[in-house]
C-alpha positions in Angstrom: 9.2 23.5 -3.6 9.0 20.2 -2.5 11.8 17.7 -1.8 12.8 15.0 0.4 15.3 16.2 3.1 18.8 14.5 2.4 21.0 16.6 4.6 23.8 14.6 6.1 24.0 14.4 10.2 27.7 13.3 10.2 27.9 12.3 13.9 24.7 10.2 13.9 25.4 8.7 10.4 28.6 7.2 11.9 26.5 5.6 14.7 24.2 4.3 11.9 27.2 2.8 10.2 28.6 1.2 13.1 25.2 -0.4 14.0 24.8 -1.6 10.5 28.5 -3.4 10.5 27.5 -4.8 13.9 24.3 -6.3 12.8 25.4 -7.6 9.2 23.1 -5.0 7.5 23.2 -4.3 3.6 20.6 -1.9 2.4 19.2 -2.3 -1.0 18.7 0.4 -3.5 15.5 1.3 -5.5 17.3 0.0 -8.6 17.4 -3.4 -6.8 13.7 -3.2 -5.7 12.7 -2.5 -9.1 14.8 -4.9 -10.7 15.9 -7.8 -8.5 18.3 -9.2 -11.3 20.5 -6.4 -9.9 20.9 -8.0 -6.5 24.3 -9.7 -5.9 24.3 -13.6 -6.3 25.8 -14.0 -3.0 22.7 -12.3 -1.4 20.4 -14.5 -3.6 22.3 -17.5 -2.1 21.8 -16.4 1.4 18.1 -15.8 0.9 17.8 -19.5 -0.3 18.1 -20.5 3.2 15.9 -17.9 4.7 12.3 -17.7 5.5 10.1 -15.0 3.8 9.1 -13.5 7.3 12.3 -14.3 9.0 13.6 -11.5 11.0 16.9 -11.5 8.9 18.6 -8.3 7.5 18.9 -9.9 4.1 15.0 -9.9 3.7 15.4 -6.1 3.1 16.3 -7.6 -0.3 12.9 -9.1 -0.5 11.1 -5.7 -0.4 9.9 -6.0 -4.0 7.1 -7.3 -6.2 9.1 -10.2 -7.7 9.4 -12.7 -4.8 9.0 -16.2 -5.5 5.5 -17.3 -4.2 6.8 -19.7 -1.4 7.2 -19.3 2.4 11.0 -20.1 2.7 14.0 -20.1 0.6 12.6 -18.3 -2.6 14.5 -16.0 -4.9 12.8 -14.0 -7.6 10.9 -14.3 -10.7 8.3 -12.2 -12.5 6.0 -9.7 -11.0 3.5 -11.6 -8.7 0.0 -10.9 -10.1 -3.3 -12.3 -10.4 -5.6 -11.9 -13.5 -9.5 -11.9 -12.9 -11.6 -13.2 -15.7 -14.8 -11.9 -16.9 -16.6 -14.9 -15.5 -15.9 -13.4 -12.1 -15.8 -9.6 -12.8 -18.8 -9.3 -15.3 -16.9 -7.2 -17.5 -14.8 -7.7 -20.8 -11.9 -5.7 -19.7 -8.8 -7.3 -18.3 -8.4 -6.7 -14.7 -5.1 -7.6 -13.1 -4.1 -7.3 -9.6 -0.5 -7.1 -8.2 -0.2 -9.5 -5.2 1.2 -8.1 -2.0 1.0 -11.5 0.0 4.7 -12.4 -1.0 6.2 -9.5 0.7 7.7 -10.0 4.0 4.8 -9.5 6.6 2.4 -10.5 3.9 1.5 -6.9 2.8 3.4 -4.4 0.3 3.3 -1.7 3.3 6.7 -3.0 4.1 8.0 -1.1 0.9 6.6 2.2 1.9 7.9 1.9 5.5 11.5 1.1 4.3 11.2 4.1 1.8 10.3 6.4 4.7 13.0 5.1 7.3 15.9 4.4 4.9 16.8 8.1 3.5 16.8 9.4 7.2 19.0 6.3 8.3 21.7 6.6 5.6 22.0 10.4 6.1 22.3 10.3 9.7 18.9 12.1 10.4 17.8 9.1 12.3 20.0 7.4 14.7 19.2 3.8 15.3 21.3 3.6 18.5 19.5 6.5 20.4 16.1 7.2 18.8 12.9 5.1 18.3 11.0 4.9 15.2 7.4 5.4 15.5 4.8 4.1 13.0 1.4 5.6 12.8 -1.1 3.4 10.8 -4.5 1.9 10.4 -2.8 -1.5 10.0 -0.2 -2.8 7.6 2.0 0.2 7.7 2.9 -0.2 11.1 3.5 -3.9 10.7 5.8 -3.1 8.0 7.7 -0.4 9.8 8.0 -2.5 13.0 9.5 -5.4 10.7 11.8 -2.8 9.1 13.0 -1.5 12.3 13.8 -5.1 13.2 15.8 -5.6 10.3 17.5 -2.4 10.6 18.1 -2.9 14.2 16.1 0.1 15.4 13.5 0.2 18.2 10.0 0.8 17.1 6.6 2.0 18.3 3.4 0.8 16.4 0.3 3.0 16.4 -3.0 1.7 15.1 -6.6 1.8 16.0 -8.0 -0.8 18.6 -10.7 -2.1 16.3 -8.4 -3.4 13.6 -8.2 -7.3 13.1 -6.9 -9.5 16.1 -3.9 -10.9 13.8 -2.5 -7.6 13.4 -2.0 -7.0 17.3 -0.9 -10.6 17.8 1.9 -10.2 15.3 2.8 -6.6 16.6 3.1 -8.0 20.1 6.1 -10.2 19.0 7.9 -7.5 16.8 7.2 -4.0 17.9 9.0 -2.6 21.2 5.6 -1.1 22.1 2.0 -1.1 20.5 -0.3 1.8 21.1 -4.0 1.2 20.4 -5.8 4.3 19.5 -9.8 4.6 20.0 -12.0 3.5 17.1 -11.2 1.6 13.9 -10.2 2.3 10.3 -12.0 5.7 10.0 -10.5 7.2 13.2 -7.1 8.7 11.6 -7.4 11.8 13.7 -6.8 9.9 16.8 -3.7 8.5 15.4 -2.5 12.0 14.7 -3.3 13.2 18.3 -1.4 10.3 19.8 1.5 11.4 17.5 1.5 14.8 18.8 1.2 13.5 22.4 4.4 11.5 21.5 6.3 14.5 20.1 5.8 16.4 23.4 6.6 13.5 25.6 10.3 14.4 25.7 11.3 11.0 24.2 14.0 10.8 21.5 11.9 9.6 18.7 11.1 10.2 15.0 7.8 9.7 13.6 7.3 8.2 10.3 3.8 9.5 9.2 3.0 7.7 6.1 0.3 10.4 5.2 2.7 13.0 4.7 5.9 11.2 4.1 6.8 11.9 0.6 9.3 8.7 0.7 6.2 6.6 0.8 4.8 8.4 -2.7 8.2 7.8 -4.1 8.5 3.9 -3.4 5.3 3.4 -5.0 5.8 5.7 -8.1 9.3 4.2 -8.7 8.8 0.3 -7.5 5.0 -0.2 -7.9 4.6 1.8 -11.0 7.8 0.0 -12.7 6.0 -3.2 -11.7 2.7 -2.5 -13.1 4.6 -1.6 -16.4 6.8 -4.7 -16.5 3.5 -6.8 -15.8 1.7 -5.3 -18.5 4.5 -5.8 -21.0 4.4 -9.5 -19.9 0.6 -10.3 -20.1 -0.3 -7.7 -22.9 -1.9 -9.4 -26.0 -1.7 -7.6 -29.6 -3.7 -4.5 -29.5 -4.1 -4.3 -25.5 -4.0 -0.8 -24.1 -3.0 0.0 -20.3 -6.1 2.0 -19.5 -5.5 3.0 -16.0 -5.1 2.0 -12.3 -7.4 1.6 -9.4 -6.5 2.1 -5.9 -8.0 3.1 -2.6 -6.6 6.4 -1.4 -5.4 5.2 1.9 -2.2 7.0 2.8 -2.0 7.9 -0.9 1.1 5.9 -1.5 0.1 3.2 -3.6 -2.1 5.5 -5.9 1.2 7.3 -6.6 2.1 4.3 -9.2 -0.5 6.1 -11.4 1.7 9.1 -11.7 4.5 6.7 -13.2 2.1 4.9 -15.4 0.5 8.2 -16.8 3.9 9.1 -18.0 4.6 5.8 -19.7 0.9 5.6 -20.8 -0.5 9.0 -21.2 -3.8 8.0 -22.2 -4.5 6.1 -18.8 -6.7 7.0 -15.8 -6.3 7.0 -12.2 -9.5 5.8 -10.0 -9.3 6.8 -6.3 -11.8 4.7 -4.1 -12.9 5.0 -0.6 -16.0 3.6 1.4 -19.5 5.0 0.4 -20.1 4.9 4.2 -17.4 7.6 4.5 -17.4 9.7 1.1 -14.6 12.3 1.8 -13.1 12.7 -1.7 -16.8 12.2 -3.2 -19.0 14.5 -1.0 -16.6 16.0 1.6 -18.4 13.5 3.8 -17.3 11.6 6.9 -18.5 8.3 8.8 -17.2 4.9 9.5 -16.8 1.7 7.5 -15.2 -1.9 7.6 -12.9 -1.9 4.8 -9.6 -2.4 6.6 -6.6 -0.7 5.0 -8.0 2.1 3.1 -8.1 5.3 5.5 -10.5 7.9 5.3 -12.1 11.3 6.8 -9.1 13.2 5.6 -7.0 13.8 2.3 -3.4 12.6 2.7 -0.7 15.3 2.3 1.1 13.2 -0.5 -2.0 12.6 -2.5 -1.6 14.2 -5.9 -5.2 15.1 -6.4 -4.3 17.1 -9.7 -3.6 13.9 -11.4 -6.8 11.8 -10.2 -9.4 11.3 -12.9 -12.2 9.5 -11.1 -13.4 8.9 -7.4 -15.3 5.6 -6.8 -17.1 4.9 -3.3 -17.4 1.0 -2.5 -20.0 -0.3 -0.2 -18.3 -2.1 2.6 -21.1 -4.6 2.8 -20.1 -5.7 -0.7 -16.5 -6.1 0.5 -17.1 -8.2 3.7 -19.8 -10.4 1.9 -17.7 -10.9 -1.1 -14.6 -11.8 1.3 -17.1 -14.7 2.3 -18.0 -15.4 -1.3 -14.3 -15.9 -1.9 -13.2 -17.9 1.1 -16.2 -20.0 2.2 -16.7 -23.5 0.8 -20.1 -22.7 -0.4 -19.1 -19.6 -2.0 -16.3 -21.1 -3.9 -18.4 -24.3 -5.0 -20.9 -21.4 -6.4 -18.1 -19.6 -8.2 -17.3 -22.9 -10.0 -20.9 -23.4 -10.9 -20.8 -19.9 -12.7 -17.7 -21.0 -14.8 -15.1 -19.3 -12.6 -11.9 -21.6 -13.3 -10.9 -23.5 -10.4 -7.3 -22.6 -10.4 -8.4 -18.8 -9.7 -10.8 -19.7 -7.1 -8.0 -21.4 -5.2 -6.2 -18.2 -5.2 -8.9 -15.6 -4.4 -7.5 -15.7 -0.7 -4.7 -13.5 -2.2 -7.5 -10.7 -1.8 -7.7 -9.0 1.5 -10.3 -6.5 2.3 -8.7 -3.7 0.7 -7.9 -5.9 -2.3 -11.4 -6.8 -2.9 -12.4 -3.1 -2.7 -9.8 -2.3 -5.3 -11.3 -5.3 -7.6 -14.7 -3.7 -7.3 -13.2 -0.3 -7.9 -11.7 -1.6 -11.1 -14.9 -3.1 -12.1 -16.8 0.0 -11.6 -14.0 1.8 -13.6 -14.6 -0.5 -16.7 -18.3 0.0 -16.6 -18.0 3.6 -16.4 -15.6 4.1 -19.4 -17.3 1.0 -21.4 -13.9 -0.8 -21.6 -13.7 -3.7 -24.0 -11.4 -7.0 -23.9 -8.2 -5.2 -25.2 -8.4 -2.6 -22.2 -6.3 -3.4 -19.2 -6.8 -2.0 -15.6 -4.2 -2.6 -12.8 -5.1 -2.7 -9.1 -3.4 -3.8 -6.0 -4.0 -6.9 -3.7 -2.2 -5.1 -0.5 -2.4 -8.2 1.5 -4.3 -11.4 1.7 -7.1 -13.2 3.8 -4.4 -14.5 5.8 -4.6 -11.4 7.8 -8.3 -11.5 8.4 -9.2 -15.1 9.3 -10.6 -13.6 12.7 -13.0 -11.5 10.8 -14.5 -14.5 8.8 -15.0 -16.2 12.2 -16.8 -13.0 13.3 -19.0 -13.0 10.4 -19.7 -16.7 10.7 -21.0 -16.0 14.2 -22.8 -12.9 13.4 -24.7 -14.2 10.4 -24.3 -17.8 10.5 -23.7 -20.5 7.9 -23.0 -19.1 4.5 -25.5 -20.6 2.1 -26.1 -21.2 -1.5 -28.6 -18.4 -1.6 -26.0 -16.2 0.0 -23.4 -17.0 -2.5 -26.1 -16.5 -5.3 -27.0 -13.2 -3.9 -23.6 -11.7 -3.1 -22.1 -12.8 -6.6 -25.3 -11.2 -8.4 -25.2 -8.0 -6.4 -21.5 -7.2 -5.6 -19.9 -8.5 -8.6 -22.3 -9.1 -11.9 -24.5 -6.2 -10.6 -22.1 -3.4 -9.6 -23.3 -0.3 -11.1 -21.9 3.1 -11.7 -23.3 4.8 -8.9 -21.6 6.7 -6.2 -18.8 7.7 -8.9 -17.4 11.1 -10.0 -15.3 11.9 -12.9 -13.3 14.9 -11.8 -13.2 18.3 -13.6 -10.3 20.6 -12.9 -12.5 22.3 -10.0 -13.4 19.0 -8.5 -9.7 18.2 -8.3 -9.2 21.6 -6.7 -12.0 20.9 -4.3 -10.5 17.8 -3.2 -7.1 19.4 -2.9 -8.3 22.0 -0.8 -9.8 19.5 1.6 -6.2 18.9 2.9 -6.1 22.4 4.5 -8.3 21.4 7.3 -6.1 18.5 8.4 -2.6 19.7 7.4 -2.8 23.4 7.8 -5.1 23.7 10.6 -4.1 20.8 12.5 -0.7 19.3 11.6 1.4 22.5 11.1 1.6 22.6 7.3 1.6 26.2 6.0 -0.7 28.1 3.6 2.2 28.7 1.4 3.1 25.0 1.1 -0.5 23.9 0.2 -0.6 26.6 -2.5 2.7 25.5 -3.8 1.6 22.1 -4.0 -1.1 22.9 -6.4 0.5 25.6 -8.3 3.9 24.6 -8.9 4.1 22.3 -12.1 7.3 20.8 -11.0 6.2 19.6 -7.4 5.8 16.0 -8.0 8.4 15.6 -10.7 11.0 16.9 -8.4 10.4 14.5 -6.0 10.6 11.8 -8.8 14.2 13.0 -9.4 15.5 12.2 -6.1 15.7 8.5 -6.6 19.1 8.4 -7.9 20.5 10.7 -5.1 18.9 8.4 -2.4 20.3 5.4 -4.3 23.7 7.0 -4.3 23.4 7.6 -0.5 22.5 4.1 0.0 25.5 2.5 -2.0 28.0 5.1 -0.3 26.3 4.2 3.3 26.9 0.3 2.3 30.6 0.9 1.1 31.4 2.4 4.5 29.7 -0.3 6.3 32.1 -2.5 4.5 30.0 -5.8 4.4 30.1 -7.7 1.0 
């Protein structure tokens, strides 16, 4: 049986309540993150004077998809989204991306980190006065964890590969109590796990919030991101439109959990999971390294509901990095305009970071594979924006020289209009079981899970719905915690 441990530790909980009282901390509920209209007017008034990235505890209430698209003083509106026209995608299907830039830290991972930390904080399992919060990640999750820790008055340790973008390290140096660089880059998750094991054995009083196995990561995206997609679809749908599915890189398997919610609301929809063709773990039990920062690989996350995944799509990292230049270099943008891409959209393409571009490519391939038409709608995620990858654009310019008209024409033709249905697999029951079985080698052999647990995950029909049902219980714990803190 799977569940998020909500056992109360009374003494430590008292410490957490006192710390929250001293630091003026009020914690939002899942209900408020789903629907900011439920946030008290007084908190909204405070937010009108606070910057989006400020280290202010009220910014906990900005952990949602509805933030006003401004750097300071914003409140809430409709779900932030970007619809990509067929002039850019080459398919008649409507492809819509939720935009992560307007979260604090500029990426939605701050929500997953919040969801992992808060249940342990309000139950007293984690004591912010004694323990350090450890955030292992390939990038944005540890940034979100360090930010949440700062807002919740916790000490933090961020772990990420040394090959990640310079912007991540520069920001973490100002926020995290300690930043640990592990060998390699996006593909080197095993090295992160090894560092976590070393820290566990170090004798320090700390708690490791491993996004790859933390069910609250799954739950936040099921409950908050899934609802945001439903709300956005109802907002933009034309008569006759159908919600056909979601496309998401597997990463830590948090974001893709939104598909579990969507399938319950729109039973005919599909879930497409993507990875880099240079590291085809789900597709071919393969390995390798790649340049699509933010999508993880070489293992199947413990919290990935593989039984509910319909399609695996592998994306060439060359397509992602070259399309990033097409979307952001002046020459590329000029070429897009010549091809009929609306200028207003061109000016917003910087909302797509590397993983966002990869997700859009996944959605295009999904639309082509299922021969979707103009009334078919696919949702995907722009986890972060190119604001976090400016150093990569500089590196590509130094490596490859000026971006020319010929480069733009080639990239547009090959990586957008010319995307094919190669390197894809529609999963049969046995394929889903194969992907699930890959968890054994990471989680049972290396990370301490048991044979009984991995079997239960596959065979128990209530495994994931039992986790989903815990939202109300966690919200009750948060509200009781806030009442005892006594700040209004």
